[in-house]
C-alpha atoms as one frame of an Amber mdcrd trajectory, in Angstrom:
protein
 -12.245  22.009  -6.974 -10.554  18.547  -5.676 -12.552  15.291  -6.334 -11.951
  14.507  -2.599 -14.180  15.083   0.010 -13.002  16.848   4.239 -13.579  14.544
   6.347 -12.727  13.822  10.322 -10.960  11.419  11.824 -12.581  10.617  14.776
 -10.094   8.730  16.506  -7.842  11.743  16.233 -10.005  14.385  17.756 -10.667
  11.610  20.332  -6.551  11.815  21.484  -6.339  15.775  21.229  -9.110  16.333
  23.491  -7.169  13.464  25.458  -3.865  15.208  25.186  -4.852  18.644  26.008
  -6.804  17.428  29.331  -4.130  14.792  30.510  -0.813  16.387  29.876   1.214
  14.117  32.098  -0.049  10.869  29.485   1.394  12.558  26.070   4.824  11.193
  26.707   3.504   7.918  27.107   1.935   8.540  23.963   4.688   9.567  22.020
   7.048   6.326  22.735   4.303   4.180  21.781   3.378   5.888  18.489   6.919
   5.764  17.300   9.494   7.164  19.089  10.224   9.980  21.644  11.591  13.222
  20.356  13.483  15.300  23.243  10.986  18.213  23.995  10.516  21.506  25.575
   6.717  21.408  26.911   4.842  25.118  27.781   0.982  24.527  29.770  -1.648
  26.902  29.415  -5.001  26.330  30.917  -6.021  25.091  27.797  -3.335  23.685
  25.530  -0.437  21.954  25.985   1.919  22.344  23.029   5.262  20.366  22.737
   8.630  21.881  20.389  10.910  19.196  18.985  14.294  19.230  20.333  16.612
  21.996  18.014  18.878  20.452  15.801  17.027  17.648  14.615  14.545  16.886
  11.951  11.260  14.641  13.015  10.315  11.915   9.519   7.175  10.615   9.637
   7.341   7.655   7.533   6.416   4.289   6.065   9.880   3.417   4.446  11.905
   1.223   5.832  15.131   1.350   7.508  17.410   0.903   4.483  16.139   3.951
   3.190  16.753   5.827   6.255  20.580   4.171   6.283  21.065   6.116   2.426
  19.253   9.272   3.038  20.049  10.305   6.595  23.997  10.420   6.561  23.440
  12.320   2.451  21.079  14.678   4.182  22.929  15.685   7.293  26.105  15.636
   5.158  24.276  18.538   2.729  25.261  21.985   3.090  21.760  22.783   3.939
  21.691  20.725   6.687  24.946  21.959   7.946  24.302  25.259   7.990  20.670
  25.440   9.290  22.647  22.892  12.538  20.650  20.079  11.801  22.157  17.159
  13.322  20.158  14.085  13.535  17.136  12.800  11.897  14.231  11.466  13.947
  12.515   8.647  12.186   8.940   7.733  13.108   7.711   4.430  11.896   3.907
   3.178  12.891   1.676   2.056  11.284  -0.437   4.680   9.409  -3.383   4.512
  11.919  -1.358   6.448  14.206  -0.456   9.102  11.381  -2.835  11.377  12.350
  -2.464  11.190  15.942   1.502  12.088  15.550   0.704  14.966  13.401  -1.848
  16.321  16.163   0.263  15.939  18.940   2.995  18.672  16.853   5.660  16.053
  16.672   6.034  15.554  12.797   7.671  17.938  10.384   8.045  15.400   7.390
   5.532  12.948   6.199   7.152  11.008   3.712   6.294   7.734   1.802   3.154
   5.422   1.910   1.525   6.339  -1.032  -1.214   8.201  -2.486  -4.675   7.049
  -0.278  -2.498   7.734   3.325  -1.145  11.703   1.899  -4.884  11.939   0.612
  -6.690  11.436   3.611  -3.842  13.678   5.588  -4.571  16.517   2.847  -8.675
  16.220   3.641  -8.247  16.550   7.254  -6.052  19.379   6.738  -3.229  17.952
   8.304  -0.620  19.007   5.379   0.603  21.887   4.575   0.696  23.747   1.726
   3.671  24.442  -0.122   3.524  27.902  -1.873   6.875  29.375  -0.571   8.929
  30.329  -3.530  11.407  27.474  -2.439   9.010  25.297  -2.909   6.786  26.422
  -5.982  10.466  26.386  -7.731  10.696  22.698  -6.110   7.428  21.640  -8.148
   8.338  22.845 -11.272  11.132  20.038 -11.131   8.309  17.831 -11.388   6.536
  16.811 -14.204   2.256  16.991 -13.258   1.770  13.132 -14.432   3.933  10.001
 -15.596   2.355   7.594 -17.185  -0.923   8.952 -16.604  -0.679   9.081 -12.992
  -0.636  12.638 -10.371   2.574  13.348  -8.902   1.619  16.435  -7.519  -1.836
  16.538  -5.523  -3.997  20.093  -4.934  -6.731  20.141  -1.736 -10.256  21.445
  -2.655  -8.922  25.180  -2.442  -6.577  24.487  -5.189  -3.103  24.982  -3.076
  -0.414  22.212  -3.758   0.128  19.650  -0.686   2.089  17.036  -1.910   4.714
  15.970  -4.530   6.305  12.902  -5.733   9.474  11.538  -4.636   9.132   8.415
  -6.149   7.134   6.684  -8.296   5.991   2.938  -8.238   5.026   0.262 -10.189
   2.762  -3.207  -9.338   3.104  -6.282 -10.319   4.405  -9.448  -9.419   7.908
 -11.480  -8.554   8.267 -15.095 -10.514  10.842 -17.679  -9.529  11.636 -19.478
 -12.593  13.597 -22.397 -11.283  10.316 -23.213  -9.097   8.368 -22.835 -11.957
  11.118 -24.985 -14.241  10.956 -27.177 -11.588   6.743 -28.230 -10.863   6.825
 -27.259 -15.047   4.422 -24.148 -14.971   4.211 -21.229 -16.926   5.486 -17.879
 -16.631   2.471 -15.480 -15.798   2.265 -11.992 -17.696  -1.425 -10.586 -16.859
  -3.139 -10.785 -13.559  -6.208 -13.422 -15.559  -3.140 -15.973 -15.849  -2.848
 -16.353 -11.970  -6.635 -17.273 -11.455  -5.792 -19.780 -14.197  -6.788 -23.470
 -12.798  -3.064 -24.265 -13.378  -1.470 -22.437 -10.423  -3.539 -24.600  -7.930
  -2.857 -27.849  -9.481   0.148 -28.528  -6.876  -3.021 -27.921  -4.472  -3.371
 -28.553  -1.081   0.057 -29.296  -0.394   2.231 -26.648  -2.273   0.806 -23.344
  -2.993   2.058 -21.960  -5.915   1.375 -17.846  -5.376   1.933 -15.505  -2.302
  -0.071 -13.239  -1.251  -0.260 -10.684   1.499  -2.893 -10.165   3.841  -4.584
  -6.448   2.158  -4.678  -4.526   6.128  -0.747  -5.540   6.698   0.807  -4.186
   3.138  -0.554  -1.592   2.019   1.285  -1.732  -1.567  -0.326  -5.454  -2.231
  -3.642  -3.362  -0.833  -2.590  -1.214  -4.227  -2.573  -4.481  -6.633  -6.029
  -6.004  -5.220  -6.956  -2.737  -5.821  -6.096  -2.843  -9.430  -7.611  -5.826
  -9.544 -11.126  -4.720  -9.030 -10.835  -1.451 -10.463  -8.880  -3.113 -13.975
 -11.483  -5.764 -13.843 -14.358  -4.453 -12.785 -15.474  -5.350  -8.712 -16.888
  -8.308  -9.414 -14.790 -10.347 -11.806 -11.775  -8.210  -9.740 -13.304 -10.585
  -6.569 -13.621 -13.614  -8.367 -10.516 -13.413  -9.915  -8.497 -12.552  -6.467
 -10.750 -15.962  -5.062  -9.012 -18.125  -7.470  -5.461 -16.594  -6.614  -5.734
 -17.042  -3.025  -7.465 -20.393  -3.250  -3.593 -21.636  -4.997  -1.783 -19.261
  -2.643  -0.206 -18.829   0.575  -1.477 -15.432   2.477   1.388 -13.825   4.654
   1.047 -11.130   6.742   3.186  -8.290   5.225   4.371  -7.503   1.673   8.480
  -8.262   2.838   7.049 -11.688   4.263   5.413 -12.100   1.116   7.823 -10.985
  -1.832  10.337 -13.085   0.352   8.516 -16.534  -0.553   9.151 -15.927  -4.216
  12.841 -15.144  -3.174  13.289 -17.977  -1.367  11.750 -20.569  -3.341   8.430
 -21.114  -1.290   6.611 -20.272  -4.121   6.233 -19.265  -7.634   5.055 -16.117
  -7.511   4.698 -12.918  -5.325   2.621 -10.128  -5.241   5.196  -6.948  -5.226
   6.084  -3.454  -5.827   8.598  -3.126  -7.851  11.300  -1.972  -6.050  10.625
  -5.199  -3.659  11.016  -7.150  -7.496  14.319  -5.063  -8.606  15.401  -6.208
  -4.899  15.054  -9.959  -5.565  16.180  -9.670  -9.029  19.205  -8.794  -7.491
  19.852 -11.215  -5.260  18.296 -14.152  -6.952  19.110 -14.024 -10.884  16.193
 -17.228 -10.922  13.705 -14.389 -10.373  11.955 -12.079 -11.918   9.897  -9.272
 -12.126   6.741  -8.786 -14.480   4.366  -5.657 -14.908   1.603  -6.732 -16.305
   1.194  -4.808 -19.339  -1.555  -2.665 -20.172  -2.900  -3.484 -16.594  -0.999
  -2.312 -13.649  -0.728   1.797 -12.604   1.946   4.001 -11.664   2.040   5.605
  -8.098   3.969   8.829  -7.629   5.289   8.039  -4.051   4.320  11.537  -2.032
   6.294  13.690   0.012   4.851  16.799   2.336   5.086  19.124   5.364   2.876
  18.424   8.384   0.388  21.357   9.220   1.842  21.090  12.949   5.656  20.989
  12.148   7.775  23.655  14.437  10.569  23.447  11.655   8.957  24.109   8.336
  11.836  26.240   7.263  13.865  23.069   7.869  11.373  20.732   6.549  11.214
  22.612   2.874  15.506  22.134   3.126  14.745  18.136   3.194  12.240  18.525
   0.712  14.763  20.163  -1.151  17.371  17.667  -1.159  15.213  14.844  -1.841
  13.553  15.773  -4.842  16.862  17.930  -5.850  18.810  15.262  -8.768  21.289
  14.395  -6.234  18.699  13.508  -3.770  16.693  11.810  -6.288  19.827   9.630
  -7.115  20.361   7.820  -3.807  16.463   5.654  -4.793  19.232   3.678  -7.032
  21.868   2.491  -4.374  21.749  -0.899  -4.482  20.198  -1.147  -1.067  16.911
   0.320  -2.835  16.893   0.292  -6.332  13.483   1.484  -6.293  12.291   4.489
  -9.215  12.663   8.117  -8.915  10.426  10.566 -10.227  12.878  12.584 -12.307
  14.541  11.109 -15.014  17.954  13.416 -13.986  18.540  11.377 -11.114  20.262
   9.127 -14.094  22.748  12.127 -14.677  24.294  11.582 -11.946  27.064   9.212
 -10.636  24.328   6.826  -9.462  22.317   6.607 -12.243  25.057   6.522 -14.654
  26.103   2.877 -12.604  23.096   1.813 -13.176  21.730   1.370 -16.644  19.728
  -1.869 -15.948  17.661   0.449 -13.324  17.308   2.629 -16.094  15.335   0.525
 -18.786  13.246  -0.462 -16.172  12.478   3.192 -15.763  11.707   3.849 -19.311
   9.587   0.510 -19.353   7.716   2.055 -15.988   6.886   5.158 -17.678   5.977
   3.844 -21.219   3.294   1.513 -18.815   0.296   3.447 -19.706  -2.359   1.183
 -17.843  -6.105   0.705 -16.437  -7.419   4.571 -15.524  -6.763   4.503 -11.647
  -9.739   6.321  -9.139  -8.296   7.491  -6.394 -11.591   8.987  -4.752 -13.124
   5.405  -5.196 -10.012   3.889  -3.384 -10.085   6.628  -0.268 -14.015   6.198
  -0.025 -13.991   2.469   0.366 -10.339   1.204   1.915 -11.168   0.457   5.007
 -14.286  -1.793   4.100 -11.878  -3.194   1.659  -8.664  -4.391   3.026 -11.196
  -5.870   6.219 -13.168  -7.460   4.221 -10.459  -9.307   2.087  -9.272  -9.923
   5.658 -12.051 -11.667   6.771 -13.188 -13.504   3.167 -10.039 -15.032   2.244
  -7.312 -14.455   5.041  -9.173 -15.708   8.025 -11.255 -18.341   5.551  -8.516
 -19.544   3.693  -8.979 -23.268   4.499 -12.393 -22.981   3.368 -11.333 -21.340
   0.412  -8.651 -23.409  -0.418 -10.998 -26.839   0.473 -13.448 -25.621  -2.516
 -10.990 -24.474  -5.116  -8.570 -28.024  -4.879 -12.767 -29.600  -5.158 -13.361
 -27.900  -8.508  -9.789 -28.052  -9.484 -10.298 -31.962  -9.201 -13.236 -32.184
 -10.815 -12.639 -30.634 -13.767  -8.884 -32.399 -13.995 -10.136 -35.977 -12.775
 -10.254 -38.699 -15.938 -13.268 -40.337 -14.567 -16.687 -37.381 -15.380 -15.037
 -34.521 -15.393 -16.588 -30.818 -15.570 -15.877 -28.993 -18.412 -14.061 -25.457
 -18.437 -16.934 -23.434 -18.553 -18.817 -25.313 -15.211 -15.143 -24.697 -13.512
 -15.695 -21.307 -14.322 -19.599 -21.420 -13.038 -18.462 -23.026 -10.015 -15.233
 -20.531  -9.590 -17.675 -17.883 -10.114 -19.596 -18.586  -6.998 -17.393 -19.436
  -4.951 -15.704 -15.717  -5.291 -19.015 -13.634  -5.354 -19.054 -10.871  -2.579
 -21.125 -11.925  -0.001 -24.564 -11.132   1.616 -24.679 -10.199   5.290 -26.963
  -8.608   7.954 -25.480  -5.166   8.487 -24.828  -4.584  12.420 -26.193  -0.999
  12.245 -29.472  -1.294  10.350 -30.173  -4.807  10.292 -30.532  -4.883   6.974
 -28.943  -7.867   4.385 -26.150  -6.370   2.498 -24.082  -7.836  -0.334 -20.963
  -6.508  -0.369 -20.797  -4.336  -3.663 -18.726  -1.200  -3.945 -21.416   1.409
  -3.267 -22.308  -0.929   0.462 -18.394  -1.030   0.800 -18.069   2.706   0.602
 -21.309   3.724   2.760 -20.221   1.582   5.833 -16.113   2.952   5.584 -16.909
   5.499   7.938 -18.194   3.428  10.447 -15.408   0.483   9.834 -13.234   3.356
  10.550 -14.708   5.083  13.597 -16.247   1.648  15.592 -14.122  -0.632  16.555
 -17.711  -2.684  17.802 -18.809  -2.361  13.886 -15.897  -3.566  12.549 -15.269
  -6.631  14.205 -19.293  -7.993  13.726 -19.379  -7.546  10.252 -15.846  -9.272
   9.863 -17.563 -11.703  12.012 -20.599 -12.093   9.855 -18.194 -11.871   6.876
 -16.051 -14.638   7.664 -18.877 -16.713   8.338 -20.782 -16.267   5.248 -17.847
 -17.181   3.097 -17.124 -20.498   4.816 -20.579 -21.253   4.459 -20.233 -20.133
   0.815 -16.891 -21.968   0.034 -18.803 -24.857   1.518 -21.799 -24.528  -0.034
 -20.250 -24.539  -3.594 -17.992 -27.514  -2.758 -21.379 -29.559  -2.043 -22.118
 -28.718  -5.112 -18.824 -29.696  -7.201 -19.932 -33.143  -8.971 -19.540 -36.135
  -7.918 -17.069 -39.281 -10.191
């Protein structure tokens, strides 16, 4: 049995009903949800089906345009694409909130990239095709079942394979040594280091760390989940509060990464390939993988259950999961870790000895045990709580953390390190608010985050009400802790 339970996305159900009832709106929806494929439409008395144009493979992805630009011409030049008349790839790149909608509309052949949690959600909603053809069985056999303790192939509750990792990623941070040296700051090596008071020593004028706002970046969210799972829920949130107090919070992973690359800050949260790209472009920067404190992710590829081109989609998976296709990750414009070691036997791999060294370091780093079920069951609550208490109450958090740090470093009656840690624990403790539905006071525990995850997903009014309450409670908590800091 799979560890995942089936769940329905209420937004998707509503969307499907609307498409059946109101055919004419569907074309507008396609444009808004990531691009319009040329289609032929057949209408019956009960349903409307849409068939993507021949010769076009449609890929739903979170991968950026640099990856499109490398893989598309290589695939279209392949013997398979030429033999099967594939002359174009239509890339659809909406946020993950709209993936299920596009799959229901029959506008997706391949789902590619976005992390295990997203694909696990698609799996439990039966939006992924079973990969059981002779070709897919052979392709899957090329990929190790696990790498560094992480699953590279996922089976559904019936035991059928539905996604395969197409690349691997680690999660750490990028440091800008020039920034750190200029301000006399040490190079951090762990998540705990980033919570050290020294990284808040430049407040309030100069934040030292860049963190991405959780709802806007899946890679940074995975980092925050690693911290809370590796350290424990309560300690993890306190650690992140201390980090966020010393940080600027950015809208997405690219902006967050750019802050270290350009020297705005000394440290940025990073998925590995952004870190390696930054190293390539700025020699003052270095990607650091917290040894024994991170995880390796298998970044999935799968076939949409509603694809009308499943044979062509299989051909694309076969290409991506070949040694040549895997070597394309090593292009200088991508710098990602392939899932297959054989990629380094190809010309691009032979020309990338530094990436081969990074690959070996990554696969040897067996870090924390990461529970995908916990991640899937609490993700929506998790990201919006982060935004409510750190992003939306950031100025109050910085004021509180700055007051604690100044009390610790002052000459006149300073507080001890123990007192600093006690105050920081009060500052970062998860808040308690009234549940909008039950009107019972609820602390943001892991159990409560899991309990309300469905309501956060399906009810905009619930999400808005509880986020507002969390932000108000966090601001009050920060002000209260700041008021309790001993005066000089």
